[in-house]
Each structure stands twice: as structure tokens, then as C-alpha cells.
C-alpha positions as a LaTeX table, in Angstrom:
\begin{tabular}{lrrr}
\hline
Residue & $x$ (\AA) & $y$ (\AA) & $z$ (\AA) \\
\hline
Met1 & 5.07 & $-22.26$ & $-14.49$ \\
Ser2 & 8.31 & $-23.30$ & $-12.06$ \\
Met3 & 9.07 & $-19.30$ & $-11.72$ \\
Arg4 & 6.61 & $-16.15$ & $-11.23$ \\
Ile5 & 7.34 & $-12.98$ & $-11.79$ \\
Gly6 & 6.47 & $-9.37$ & $-10.39$ \\
Val7 & 7.29 & $-5.83$ & $-11.28$ \\
Asp8 & 6.74 & $-3.15$ & $-9.25$ \\
Leu9 & 5.39 & 0.31 & $-10.84$ \\
Gly10 & 6.70 & 3.10 & $-8.94$ \\
Gly11 & 6.77 & 7.23 & $-9.95$ \\
Thr12 & 10.83 & 6.69 & $-10.12$ \\
Lys13 & 11.53 & 3.27 & $-10.82$ \\
Ile14 & 10.24 & 0.07 & $-11.99$ \\
Glu15 & 11.65 & $-2.96$ & $-10.57$ \\
Gly16 & 11.01 & $-6.79$ & $-11.50$ \\
Arg17 & 11.97 & $-9.55$ & $-9.15$ \\
Ala18 & 11.78 & $-13.63$ & $-10.15$ \\
Phe19 & 10.87 & $-15.96$ & $-7.14$ \\
Asp20 & 10.24 & $-19.37$ & $-7.55$ \\
Asn21 & 7.15 & $-20.98$ & $-6.29$ \\
Lys22 & 8.35 & $-21.50$ & $-2.55$ \\
Gly23 & 9.07 & $-17.32$ & $-2.64$ \\
Gln24 & 12.66 & $-17.47$ & $-2.64$ \\
Glu25 & 13.97 & $-14.47$ & $-4.92$ \\
Leu26 & 15.98 & $-15.96$ & $-7.79$ \\
Asp27 & 16.82 & $-12.61$ & $-9.31$ \\
Arg28 & 15.95 & $-8.90$ & $-9.56$ \\
Leu29 & 16.44 & $-6.01$ & $-11.91$ \\
Arg30 & 15.70 & $-2.35$ & $-11.50$ \\
Val31 & 15.13 & 0.77 & $-14.16$ \\
Pro32 & 13.92 & 4.22 & $-14.19$ \\
Thr33 & 10.43 & 4.93 & $-14.80$ \\
Pro34 & 9.34 & 6.83 & $-18.06$ \\
Arg35 & 7.74 & 9.45 & $-16.32$ \\
Glu36 & 4.85 & 11.12 & $-18.62$ \\
Asp37 & 5.12 & 8.41 & $-21.00$ \\
Tyr38 & 2.51 & 5.73 & $-21.43$ \\
Asp39 & 4.37 & 3.68 & $-24.17$ \\
Gly40 & 7.19 & 3.62 & $-22.55$ \\
Thr41 & 6.22 & 2.68 & $-19.72$ \\
Val42 & 4.48 & $-0.64$ & $-20.82$ \\
Ala43 & 7.81 & $-1.24$ & $-22.77$ \\
Thr44 & 10.17 & $-0.78$ & $-19.93$ \\
Ile45 & 7.91 & $-3.10$ & $-18.20$ \\
Ile46 & 8.12 & $-5.71$ & $-20.30$ \\
Glu47 & 12.04 & $-5.50$ & $-20.92$ \\
Val48 & 12.30 & $-6.23$ & $-17.52$ \\
Ala49 & 10.37 & $-9.03$ & $-17.53$ \\
Lys50 & 12.01 & $-10.74$ & $-20.34$ \\
Ser51 & 15.06 & $-9.68$ & $-19.33$ \\
Leu52 & 15.06 & $-11.87$ & $-16.34$ \\
Glu53 & 13.67 & $-15.06$ & $-17.93$ \\
Thr54 & 16.49 & $-14.42$ & $-20.22$ \\
Arg55 & 18.80 & $-14.46$ & $-17.16$ \\
Leu56 & 17.41 & $-17.46$ & $-15.43$ \\
Gly57 & 16.97 & $-19.23$ & $-18.81$ \\
Gln58 & 12.85 & $-20.10$ & $-18.27$ \\
Gln59 & 9.34 & $-18.56$ & $-18.30$ \\
Gly60 & 7.20 & $-17.32$ & $-15.47$ \\
Thr61 & 3.91 & $-15.65$ & $-14.92$ \\
Leu62 & 4.02 & $-11.63$ & $-14.79$ \\
Gly63 & 2.25 & $-9.56$ & $-12.04$ \\
Val64 & 2.68 & $-5.69$ & $-12.27$ \\
Gly65 & 1.98 & $-3.59$ & $-8.89$ \\
Ile66 & 0.77 & $-0.08$ & $-9.96$ \\
Pro67 & $-0.11$ & 2.95 & $-8.08$ \\
Gly68 & $-3.66$ & 3.00 & $-8.67$ \\
Ser69 & $-6.14$ & 0.70 & $-9.58$ \\
Val70 & $-7.78$ & $-1.03$ & $-12.95$ \\
Val71 & $-11.74$ & $-1.04$ & $-13.47$ \\
Lys72 & $-12.75$ & $-4.58$ & $-13.98$ \\
Ser73 & $-15.66$ & $-3.53$ & $-16.44$ \\
Thr74 & $-13.73$ & $-1.28$ & $-18.55$ \\
Gly75 & $-9.91$ & $-2.47$ & $-17.69$ \\
Leu76 & $-8.65$ & 1.03 & $-17.63$ \\
Val77 & $-6.56$ & 2.55 & $-15.17$ \\
Lys78 & $-7.91$ & 4.81 & $-12.35$ \\
Asn79 & $-7.12$ & 6.66 & $-9.06$ \\
Ala80 & $-3.19$ & 6.51 & $-10.17$ \\
Asn81 & $-1.04$ & 8.90 & $-8.88$ \\
Ser82 & 1.05 & 8.64 & $-12.23$ \\
Thr83 & $-1.40$ & 10.65 & $-13.56$ \\
Trp84 & 0.00 & 9.13 & $-17.32$ \\
Leu85 & $-1.65$ & 5.49 & $-16.52$ \\
Asn86 & $-5.26$ & 6.64 & $-16.17$ \\
Gly87 & $-7.69$ & 6.52 & $-18.76$ \\
Arg88 & $-5.32$ & 3.80 & $-20.42$ \\
Pro89 & $-6.00$ & $-0.19$ & $-20.91$ \\
Leu90 & $-2.52$ & $-1.12$ & $-19.05$ \\
Glu91 & $-3.51$ & $-4.55$ & $-18.35$ \\
Lys92 & $-4.71$ & $-5.32$ & $-21.73$ \\
Asp93 & $-1.42$ & $-3.60$ & $-23.43$ \\
Leu94 & 1.22 & $-5.58$ & $-21.22$ \\
Ser95 & $-0.70$ & $-8.89$ & $-22.29$ \\
Lys96 & $-1.01$ & $-7.99$ & $-25.82$ \\
Ser97 & 3.24 & $-7.02$ & $-25.55$ \\
Trp98 & 3.83 & $-9.60$ & $-23.49$ \\
Gly99 & 1.87 & $-12.63$ & $-25.73$ \\
Arg100 & 0.60 & $-13.73$ & $-22.60$ \\
Glu101 & $-1.91$ & $-12.84$ & $-20.11$ \\
Val102 & $-0.58$ & $-10.46$ & $-17.64$ \\
Arg103 & $-2.38$ & $-9.27$ & $-13.84$ \\
Cys104 & $-2.22$ & $-5.85$ & $-12.20$ \\
Ala105 & $-3.47$ & $-4.94$ & $-9.32$ \\
Asn106 & $-3.31$ & $-2.05$ & $-6.68$ \\
Asp107 & 0.41 & $-2.10$ & $-5.05$ \\
Ala108 & $-1.28$ & $-1.87$ & $-1.48$ \\
Asn109 & $-3.31$ & $-5.18$ & $-2.53$ \\
Cys110 & 0.24 & $-6.26$ & $-3.66$ \\
Leu111 & 1.31 & $-5.84$ & 0.09 \\
Ala112 & $-1.67$ & $-7.16$ & 1.47 \\
Val113 & $-1.14$ & $-10.29$ & $-0.60$ \\
Ser114 & 2.65 & $-10.26$ & $-0.20$ \\
Glu115 & 2.52 & $-10.73$ & 3.50 \\
Ala116 & $-0.88$ & $-12.70$ & 3.84 \\
Val117 & 1.00 & $-15.35$ & 1.33 \\
Asp118 & 4.18 & $-15.57$ & 3.52 \\
Gly119 & 4.80 & $-12.39$ & 5.69 \\
Ala120 & 3.19 & $-10.88$ & 8.96 \\
Gly121 & $-0.38$ & $-12.04$ & 7.66 \\
Ala122 & 0.26 & $-15.48$ & 6.62 \\
Gly123 & $-1.69$ & $-18.17$ & 8.28 \\
Tyr124 & $-4.64$ & $-15.75$ & 8.45 \\
Asn125 & $-7.72$ & $-15.64$ & 6.41 \\
Val126 & $-8.63$ & $-12.24$ & 5.90 \\
Val127 & $-5.27$ & $-9.66$ & 6.22 \\
Phe128 & $-5.87$ & $-5.95$ & 5.43 \\
Gly129 & $-2.74$ & $-4.40$ & 4.78 \\
Val130 & $-1.53$ & $-0.99$ & 5.13 \\
Ile131 & 1.03 & 1.60 & 3.39 \\
Leu132 & 1.66 & 4.42 & 5.94 \\
Gly133 & 4.09 & 6.10 & 3.49 \\
Thr134 & 4.20 & 9.87 & 1.41 \\
Gly135 & 0.47 & 8.86 & 0.88 \\
Cys136 & $-1.91$ & 5.89 & 2.93 \\
Gly137 & $-3.04$ & 2.84 & 0.68 \\
Gly138 & $-5.01$ & 0.02 & 2.10 \\
Gly139 & $-5.68$ & $-3.27$ & 0.32 \\
Val140 & $-7.31$ & $-6.56$ & 1.13 \\
Ala141 & $-6.18$ & $-10.07$ & 0.93 \\
Ile142 & $-8.73$ & $-13.17$ & 1.06 \\
Ala143 & $-7.62$ & $-16.78$ & 1.42 \\
Gly144 & $-4.29$ & $-15.24$ & $-0.36$ \\
Arg145 & $-5.70$ & $-13.47$ & $-3.13$ \\
Val146 & $-6.41$ & $-10.01$ & $-3.79$ \\
His147 & $-9.78$ & $-8.38$ & $-3.19$ \\
Asn148 & $-10.12$ & $-5.81$ & $-5.37$ \\
Gly149 & $-13.77$ & $-5.09$ & $-5.66$ \\
Pro150 & $-16.02$ & $-4.42$ & $-9.05$ \\
Asn151 & $-14.87$ & $-1.13$ & $-8.82$ \\
Gly152 & $-10.93$ & $-1.46$ & $-8.32$ \\
Ile153 & $-10.86$ & 0.36 & $-4.78$ \\
Gly154 & $-11.19$ & $-2.69$ & $-2.43$ \\
Gly155 & $-9.38$ & $-1.53$ & 0.69 \\
Glu156 & $-9.23$ & 2.09 & 0.01 \\
Trp157 & $-9.46$ & 3.23 & 3.23 \\
Gly158 & $-7.05$ & 6.28 & 2.58 \\
His159 & $-10.00$ & 8.03 & 0.98 \\
Asn160 & $-12.60$ & 7.77 & 3.68 \\
Ser161 & $-13.04$ & 10.88 & 6.04 \\
Leu162 & $-11.63$ & 10.75 & 9.18 \\
Pro163 & $-14.11$ & 9.55 & 11.56 \\
Met164 & $-15.14$ & 10.96 & 15.02 \\
Gln165 & $-13.88$ & 14.07 & 14.08 \\
Arg166 & $-12.45$ & 16.74 & 17.41 \\
Glu167 & $-12.73$ & 20.72 & 17.48 \\
Gly168 & $-10.55$ & 21.76 & 14.16 \\
Glu169 & $-10.51$ & 18.77 & 12.52 \\
Trp170 & $-13.81$ & 19.53 & 10.22 \\
Pro171 & $-13.80$ & 19.97 & 7.13 \\
Gly172 & $-10.48$ & 18.81 & 7.10 \\
Pro173 & $-7.23$ & 19.20 & 4.66 \\
Glu174 & $-7.76$ & 19.23 & 0.71 \\
Cys175 & $-7.23$ & 15.97 & $-0.64$ \\
Tyr176 & $-5.75$ & 15.53 & $-4.41$ \\
Cys177 & $-9.08$ & 13.15 & $-4.80$ \\
Gly178 & $-10.61$ & 16.29 & $-4.30$ \\
Gln179 & $-12.33$ & 15.16 & $-1.32$ \\
Arg180 & $-11.75$ & 17.07 & 1.70 \\
Gly181 & $-10.40$ & 15.61 & 5.33 \\
Cys182 & $-9.54$ & 11.98 & 3.45 \\
Met183 & $-7.47$ & 9.56 & 6.37 \\
Glu184 & $-4.26$ & 10.05 & 3.61 \\
Thr185 & $-4.55$ & 13.82 & 4.97 \\
Trp186 & $-4.34$ & 13.03 & 8.53 \\
Val187 & $-2.02$ & 9.96 & 9.02 \\
Ala188 & 0.56 & 10.05 & 6.12 \\
Gly189 & 3.68 & 10.90 & 6.51 \\
Ser190 & 2.96 & 14.13 & 4.50 \\
Gly191 & $-0.38$ & 14.21 & 7.26 \\
Leu192 & 1.89 & 14.35 & 9.85 \\
Glu193 & 4.07 & 17.43 & 8.48 \\
Arg194 & 1.17 & 19.05 & 7.99 \\
Asp195 & $-0.32$ & 18.65 & 10.93 \\
Phe196 & 3.02 & 19.64 & 12.84 \\
Leu197 & 3.53 & 22.88 & 10.88 \\
Ala198 & $-0.32$ & 23.82 & 11.85 \\
Val199 & $-0.16$ & 23.75 & 14.67 \\
Thr200 & 3.75 & 24.57 & 15.74 \\
Gly201 & 4.40 & 26.66 & 12.51 \\
Lys202 & 7.48 & 25.00 & 12.18 \\
Ala203 & 7.98 & 22.82 & 8.87 \\
Leu204 & 9.83 & 20.09 & 10.02 \\
Arg205 & 9.94 & 16.18 & 7.77 \\
Gly206 & 8.77 & 13.16 & 9.93 \\
Pro207 & 12.11 & 11.92 & 10.38 \\
Glu208 & 12.87 & 15.11 & 12.20 \\
Ile209 & 9.69 & 14.58 & 14.07 \\
Val210 & 10.39 & 11.55 & 15.46 \\
Lys211 & 13.63 & 11.91 & 16.30 \\
Leu212 & 12.66 & 15.44 & 18.27 \\
Ser213 & 9.66 & 13.05 & 19.81 \\
Glu214 & 12.53 & 10.26 & 21.07 \\
Ser215 & 14.33 & 13.73 & 22.34 \\
Gly216 & 11.61 & 14.47 & 24.77 \\
Asp217 & 10.43 & 17.60 & 22.55 \\
Ala218 & 6.40 & 18.00 & 23.81 \\
Glu219 & 5.05 & 19.33 & 20.83 \\
Ala220 & 6.72 & 16.73 & 18.65 \\
Glu221 & 5.35 & 13.95 & 21.27 \\
Ala222 & 1.51 & 15.54 & 20.95 \\
Ala223 & 2.08 & 15.01 & 17.12 \\
Leu224 & 2.66 & 11.71 & 17.05 \\
Gln225 & 0.21 & 11.14 & 20.07 \\
Arg226 & $-2.22$ & 12.88 & 17.16 \\
Leu227 & $-1.39$ & 10.68 & 14.61 \\
Glu228 & $-1.79$ & 7.62 & 16.63 \\
Asp229 & $-5.61$ & 8.91 & 17.57 \\
Arg230 & $-6.13$ & 9.53 & 14.33 \\
Leu231 & $-5.09$ & 5.79 & 13.38 \\
Ala232 & $-6.81$ & 4.40 & 15.53 \\
Arg233 & $-10.31$ & 5.97 & 14.62 \\
Gly234 & $-10.09$ & 5.21 & 10.88 \\
Leu235 & $-8.88$ & 1.88 & 11.63 \\
Ser236 & $-11.96$ & 1.25 & 14.01 \\
Asn237 & $-14.53$ & 1.49 & 10.97 \\
Val238 & $-12.32$ & $-0.59$ & 9.34 \\
Cys239 & $-12.70$ & $-3.28$ & 12.22 \\
Asn240 & $-16.30$ & $-2.36$ & 12.66 \\
Leu241 & $-16.93$ & $-3.08$ & 8.52 \\
Leu242 & $-14.56$ & $-5.94$ & 7.77 \\
Asp243 & $-13.06$ & $-6.76$ & 11.22 \\
Pro244 & $-9.64$ & $-8.66$ & 9.89 \\
Asp245 & $-8.20$ & $-11.89$ & 11.04 \\
Ala246 & $-4.39$ & $-9.62$ & 11.14 \\
Ile247 & $-3.66$ & $-5.91$ & 10.03 \\
Val248 & $-0.28$ & $-5.22$ & 8.66 \\
Phe249 & 1.58 & $-1.89$ & 8.22 \\
Gly250 & 3.89 & $-1.02$ & 5.34 \\
Gly251 & 5.85 & 2.34 & 4.18 \\
Gly252 & 7.96 & 4.15 & 5.94 \\
Leu253 & 5.82 & 5.42 & 9.24 \\
Ser254 & 5.54 & 1.24 & 9.88 \\
Gln255 & 8.60 & 1.36 & 10.99 \\
Leu256 & 7.60 & 2.94 & 14.45 \\
Asp257 & 7.56 & 0.65 & 17.14 \\
Arg258 & 5.51 & 2.64 & 19.12 \\
Leu259 & 2.52 & 2.10 & 17.11 \\
Tyr260 & 2.07 & $-1.42$ & 17.63 \\
Thr261 & 1.92 & $-0.54$ & 21.69 \\
Asn262 & 0.39 & 2.40 & 21.43 \\
Val263 & $-2.70$ & 2.09 & 18.65 \\
Pro264 & $-4.14$ & $-1.19$ & 19.84 \\
Pro265 & $-5.58$ & 0.01 & 22.96 \\
Leu266 & $-6.77$ & 3.25 & 21.28 \\
Ile267 & $-8.98$ & 1.23 & 18.65 \\
Ala268 & $-10.10$ & $-1.16$ & 21.39 \\
Gln269 & $-11.99$ & 2.76 & 22.41 \\
Tyr270 & $-13.61$ & 3.44 & 19.20 \\
Thr271 & $-15.08$ & $-0.04$ & 17.71 \\
Phe272 & $-18.45$ & $-1.19$ & 18.54 \\
Gly273 & $-18.05$ & $-3.30$ & 21.74 \\
Lys274 & $-14.98$ & $-1.60$ & 22.87 \\
Gly275 & $-12.62$ & $-4.35$ & 22.06 \\
Phe276 & $-9.69$ & $-5.24$ & 19.33 \\
Glu277 & $-8.35$ & $-8.95$ & 19.64 \\
Thr278 & $-6.84$ & $-8.50$ & 15.94 \\
Pro279 & $-2.60$ & $-8.47$ & 15.76 \\
Leu280 & $-1.52$ & $-5.72$ & 14.73 \\
Arg281 & 1.92 & $-6.23$ & 13.05 \\
Lys282 & 4.98 & $-4.65$ & 11.07 \\
Ala283 & 5.44 & $-6.47$ & 7.21 \\
Val284 & 8.29 & $-8.86$ & 7.03 \\
His285 & 9.25 & $-8.14$ & 3.52 \\
Gly286 & 9.52 & $-3.93$ & 3.91 \\
Asp287 & 9.80 & $-2.36$ & 0.59 \\
Ala288 & 10.11 & $-5.95$ & $-1.14$ \\
Ser289 & 5.90 & $-6.26$ & 0.08 \\
Gly290 & 5.02 & $-4.64$ & $-2.98$ \\
Val291 & 7.07 & $-6.47$ & $-5.36$ \\
Arg292 & 6.41 & $-9.85$ & $-3.83$ \\
Gly293 & 2.60 & $-9.46$ & $-3.70$ \\
Ala294 & 2.71 & $-8.29$ & $-7.37$ \\
Ala295 & 4.15 & $-11.81$ & $-7.70$ \\
Trp296 & 1.57 & $-13.65$ & $-6.17$ \\
Leu297 & $-0.97$ & $-12.37$ & $-8.12$ \\
Trp298 & $-1.09$ & $-15.68$ & $-9.53$ \\
Pro299 & $-1.86$ & $-18.25$ & $-6.78$ \\
Gln300 & 0.06 & $-21.18$ & $-5.92$ \\
Glu301 & $-1.48$ & $-24.22$ & $-8.03$ \\
\hline
\end{tabular}
């Protein structure tokens, strides 16, 4: 196939983009997600892909990034915050409707693949992709391919506990996954807002906290320093276990330039042997990383 199609299945929108084999975008299409409607979601994804093929006059491979994981042994979706997907054979149903094989992967894995192929992680063998948005996701790409794992949870560091907990951090906030103190509850945008409210009694959105910090507000600056320290502690565990060749940040908080200066020396304090030489970089493709990575679920021939 000379063309590849990637689809990003979001909670509110489904976005499809078509690329040539060099990663050059050929066309794009975005439509609303039929929320709480599984059959409608399957049909809409296929409609988007077929529309792109029709508009471009050629066939392509199809990869889909989803807000959850496909379990290898069962083919069923789990851990999706778009809950109407859970327990459903999405990859199988999409392939049946498409008439050709469709490949699905977690959206954070798609970020990792996209950035590993031709983004901030290009040229590195093992890339750990981190999404710091409303939630906190992670994905692993090895040689430009997703490492999903038999349980479909490869790279899901957001649901590991915050390590080396300080006074006041135990047992941690409740997480939607059913556990307490997950990394997501501390370092996602929602975690920053919750922590700021708990410490100061003030309910502010993440961008407001950042803006206050930049104006010299001591409480906001302290909140961002706590975020950076917790981020470093969590990533030190990733480094101790995986020791990736590059770490790439995506999502809203990835736009904070201070993270790339402040977090690496903190990680060095917490890793085994007190060192950290891994490049920590901002995603090159930004919001497009997920849909690009979905397209690259079909590797180059």
C-alpha cells in the first residue's frame, strides 16, 4: 500500500488522516464521536476511513488509536475511559466492517510510535512516550513498533503508585481505576489542580496555576515544583525498569518548557546509581502524534 490511514478515536471526536509512506499528510477528516453508541462508533470510524480513500482515489492500510487497550488473548477492549468500548471486540468488528485487517492500539502507544518513527524519538531504539493531559498515559515503542504486552498494558505507568512517598502523600487520592495514589492522580493536569486545591483551598485550572507561577506567585510555583518532583520520582521507576533510549512528552502539560530543564536533574537523584543521561523531549507532532502513530501501526515495508 502506498497510503496509510490513521484514526484517533477520542471521547468527543473521531479524526482520520491519510499519509504517504514518507509521513506526508495527504488529507484529513474530523467528525463527532457517537458517544455511548458502540455500533455507531464502529460505523463512523469506517465511514471516515472510506471517505479518505474515496477522496484520494486509492486504498490504504488502517490503524486506530483508542483510549484503552486490546487484550491479546481475547481481542476485547479494556481500561477505556470511553466505557462503551470495554468488553467489545473492536479490532475484529472494525476489520469485518472494513473488509481488511484493521490494527488498534492504545493512544499513548500511538504517541510513542509516531515520535519514534519521525518525531522527537527518531533514531532511538526504545522510546517511552508520556501523555500529560487531563489524564496520564504512557506507551513503549521498540524499533518503531508498539510494545503492547500480553495484557495490553505495556507502558501504563500512570497506574503505578507514586514512589518514595512523602508525608501527606499516603495513601493518595482515589483513582478511577479503583486504586489509590496512582501517578495519574498526582501528575496529570487534573492532579495538579487537585493538589493545588488541597494545599491552598483555591480551585484553579491548570493554565491559571501556570500563569500565576510565571507572575511570581509562591503557592503556584510550589505546586509546579511538587509536580516536577513527583514526575521525576515516577520516571525514575521507568528508567530503573526499562531504561529507555529517549523519553517524549505529549499532552497539554508537555508545553511547559520548564519541565525539560527542571525534571532531568531530579530524575538523576532518584534513579539507581544517581544518574540520568536519557534525552527528555517535547513531542514534535503535538496533537497529531496520536493519529500519526495509528497510521504507523503498519510499519514501513
